[in-house]
C-alpha positions, 0 to 999 in steps of 0.5 A, a space after each residue: 860245913 853244916 853241923 846240925 845238932 839233933 835230939 830231944 829237949 834236955 839232952 844237952 844240944 844247946 849247951 854243946 852247940 853254944 860251946 862249939 860256937 864259942 870256940 869257932 867262928 860259926 854262924 849259930 841258928 837255934 830253931 827255938 829262937 826262930 820259932 819264938 820270933 815267929 810266934 811273937 810276930 803274930 803273923 801265923 794263925 795256925 802255929 809255927 809248924 815247920 816254918 822255923 825249920 824252913 827259915 833256918 834252912 834258908 838262913 843256913 844256905 845264905 851263910 854257907 854260900 858266903 863260906 861260913 860254917 853253920 851250926 843248927 841247933 834243933 830237935 830235928 825229929 823227923 826224916 823230912 826235916 833231916 832231908 831238908 838239912 841234907 839238901 841245904 848242904 848239897 845245894 851249898 856244896 858243903 859237908 853235912 855233919 849230923 850230931 845226935 845228942 842223947 842222954 842215956 840216963 833217964 833220971 838225969 835227962 828228967 832232972 835236966 828237963 824239970 830244972 831247966 830255966 827258959 832263956 828265950 823270952 816268951 818260950 815255955 820250957 818243955 815238961 818231962 811228959 812233953 819230952 816223953 811224948 815228943 815225936 822222934 823218928 829213929 835215924 836211918 843215916 850216919 851221924 855222930 852220936 853224943 851221949 851226955 850221960 857219958 861225956 861232958 860238954 867240953 868232951 863232946 865239943 872235942 869229939 865233934 871237932 875231930 869229926 868236923 875237921 878231919 
């Protein structure tokens, strides 16, 4: 199974994804970590662009083919990237579970973004203004939507487990 977490920065994706990984034996792929490693390598003159997602899809596919469940933690803001995850799951002949994480309480979302401490060396956390300006296309396909203004991370993990292992 491929479980893809999507949503704007500060909604709680990483917190939930990491708690889910802690309760399972899934492979965890975090786009922020991959992208920062690409930046640190100094090999990309024009910035990372979609390279981080392409690396993550390749790593996901190789692990899915080994029979592992993969959790991808990313903003996943555009239809093109979402289609790439769908193609990865299809190529591996596994189920895809899209999980969109939102925070419907704008004040809480802002507080989270502004109080965020970076946990990836070299990566500067986003500002509230950059979150507001972030490209994020509406979803046109089915997904599980988790509102972290309404449920805790532990409750979110339980909900995702219900959907994933029906």
